[in-house]
LOFI-27914 format. One record per residue (C-alpha): residue number from 1; x, y, z. Coordinates in pm, whole numbers, m for minus. Layout:
N
{kemar:NUM x:X y:Y z:Z} $
...
END
This chain:
113
{kemar:1 x:m8412 y:10972 z:11164} $
{kemar:2 x:m8515 y:10751 z:11449} $
{kemar:3 x:m8326 y:10593 z:11733} $
{kemar:4 x:m8237 y:10274 z:11556} $
{kemar:5 x:m7915 y:10095 z:11477} $
{kemar:6 x:m7770 y:10132 z:11130} $
{kemar:7 x:m7522 y:9946 z:10914} $
{kemar:8 x:m7400 y:10092 z:10585} $
{kemar:9 x:m7294 y:9915 z:10267} $
{kemar:10 x:m6927 y:9903 z:10368} $
{kemar:11 x:m7008 y:9714 z:10686} $
{kemar:12 x:m7278 y:9490 z:10536} $
{kemar:13 x:m7062 y:9384 z:10238} $
{kemar:14 x:m6821 y:9213 z:10478} $
{kemar:15 x:m7081 y:8943 z:10539} $
{kemar:16 x:m7219 y:8673 z:10307} $
{kemar:17 x:m7582 y:8732 z:10407} $
{kemar:18 x:m7815 y:8943 z:10616} $
{kemar:19 x:m7826 y:8693 z:10902} $
{kemar:20 x:m7451 y:8731 z:10948} $
{kemar:21 x:m7467 y:9111 z:10925} $
{kemar:22 x:m7749 y:9120 z:11181} $
{kemar:23 x:m7517 y:8956 z:11435} $
{kemar:24 x:m7329 y:9288 z:11450} $
{kemar:25 x:m7640 y:9474 z:11574} $
{kemar:26 x:m7616 y:9518 z:11954} $
{kemar:27 x:m7864 y:9296 z:12139} $
{kemar:28 x:m8012 y:9161 z:11816} $
{kemar:29 x:m7984 y:8822 z:11656} $
{kemar:30 x:m8157 y:8678 z:11354} $
{kemar:31 x:m8217 y:8308 z:11381} $
{kemar:32 x:m8373 y:8072 z:11133} $
{kemar:33 x:m8472 y:8323 z:10863} $
{kemar:34 x:m8737 y:8085 z:10732} $
{kemar:35 x:m8928 y:8138 z:11054} $
{kemar:36 x:m8863 y:8512 z:11065} $
{kemar:37 x:m8716 y:8484 z:11411} $
{kemar:38 x:m8552 y:8805 z:11520} $
{kemar:39 x:m8469 y:8851 z:11885} $
{kemar:40 x:m8383 y:9176 z:12061} $
{kemar:41 x:m8255 y:9208 z:12415} $
{kemar:42 x:m8116 y:8972 z:12668} $
{kemar:43 x:m8308 y:8735 z:12894} $
{kemar:44 x:m8682 y:8776 z:12939} $
{kemar:45 x:m8894 y:8957 z:12863} $
{kemar:46 x:m8745 y:9047 z:12528} $
{kemar:47 x:m8864 y:9354 z:12344} $
{kemar:48 x:m8937 y:9161 z:12027} $
{kemar:49 x:m8918 y:8788 z:12010} $
{kemar:50 x:m8958 y:8527 z:11741} $
{kemar:51 x:m9307 y:8630 z:11641} $
{kemar:52 x:m9314 y:8736 z:11277} $
{kemar:53 x:m9627 y:8945 z:11317} $
{kemar:54 x:m9449 y:9174 z:11564} $
{kemar:55 x:m9170 y:9266 z:11322} $
{kemar:56 x:m9208 y:9505 z:11029} $
{kemar:57 x:m8970 y:9367 z:10765} $
{kemar:58 x:m8927 y:9590 z:10460} $
{kemar:59 x:m8709 y:9586 z:10151} $
{kemar:60 x:m8676 y:9924 z:9977} $
{kemar:61 x:m8984 y:10038 z:10166} $
{kemar:62 x:m9202 y:9743 z:10063} $
{kemar:63 x:m9334 y:9484 z:10312} $
{kemar:64 x:m9147 y:9155 z:10300} $
{kemar:65 x:m9035 y:8877 z:10533} $
{kemar:66 x:m8711 y:8761 z:10694} $
{kemar:67 x:m8661 y:8479 z:10446} $
{kemar:68 x:m8675 y:8718 z:10150} $
{kemar:69 x:m8439 y:8962 z:10321} $
{kemar:70 x:m8188 y:8689 z:10392} $
{kemar:71 x:m8182 y:8610 z:10020} $
{kemar:72 x:m8065 y:8960 z:9928} $
{kemar:73 x:m7701 y:8970 z:9816} $
{kemar:74 x:m7518 y:9165 z:10085} $
{kemar:75 x:m7313 y:9346 z:9819} $
{kemar:76 x:m7633 y:9513 z:9691} $
{kemar:77 x:m7739 y:9649 z:10031} $
{kemar:78 x:m7696 y:10022 z:10088} $
{kemar:79 x:m7807 y:10026 z:10451} $
{kemar:80 x:m7985 y:9828 z:10721} $
{kemar:81 x:m8197 y:10002 z:10982} $
{kemar:82 x:m8305 y:9811 z:11292} $
{kemar:83 x:m8549 y:9948 z:11548} $
{kemar:84 x:m8584 y:9737 z:11862} $
{kemar:85 x:m8896 y:9916 z:11989} $
{kemar:86 x:m9195 y:10068 z:11815} $
{kemar:87 x:m9130 y:10401 z:11989} $
{kemar:88 x:m8793 y:10425 z:11811} $
{kemar:89 x:m8933 y:10390 z:11457} $
{kemar:90 x:m8943 y:10727 z:11275} $
{kemar:91 x:m9299 y:10849 z:11213} $
{kemar:92 x:m9247 y:10856 z:10835} $
{kemar:93 x:m9158 y:10484 z:10838} $
{kemar:94 x:m9427 y:10362 z:11076} $
{kemar:95 x:m9687 y:10124 z:10943} $
{kemar:96 x:m10060 y:10142 z:11004} $
{kemar:97 x:m10018 y:9806 z:11172} $
{kemar:98 x:m9879 y:9808 z:11522} $
{kemar:99 x:m9541 y:9640 z:11500} $
{kemar:100 x:m9314 y:9602 z:11800} $
{kemar:101 x:m8989 y:9615 z:11600} $
{kemar:102 x:m8873 y:9696 z:11249} $
{kemar:103 x:m8599 y:9592 z:11009} $
{kemar:104 x:m8563 y:9805 z:10698} $
{kemar:105 x:m8320 y:9701 z:10427} $
{kemar:106 x:m8244 y:9951 z:10154} $
{kemar:107 x:m8063 y:9835 z:9841} $
{kemar:108 x:m7834 y:10049 z:9631} $
{kemar:109 x:m8080 y:10020 z:9343} $
{kemar:110 x:m8372 y:10113 z:9567} $
{kemar:111 x:m8192 y:10426 z:9684} $
{kemar:112 x:m8082 y:10511 z:9330} $
{kemar:113 x:m7711 y:10462 z:9398} $
END
């Protein structure tokens, strides 16, 4: 695995939506899911700011966006993986595109649970 931050289903199920669960990730906040704004770090410069094209959002391994992720019922989520820098993303999960950050959401169905 990489050097990301993880939340499992027990932790995620405590929250009504992904935006709320993301607030538990150190130095990360998800704001205005419709804009795909995910911010890592404090002050400036930030590792990954509110630029959608810099963030690799995936649901069960498939490309998606922050708005779609926020619509996922938190009770169906198996795990959330958040990587605040491209160098922390595991090689097997890296995209051909050069993203600065990544948020991978795996559902229980997607993992076969």
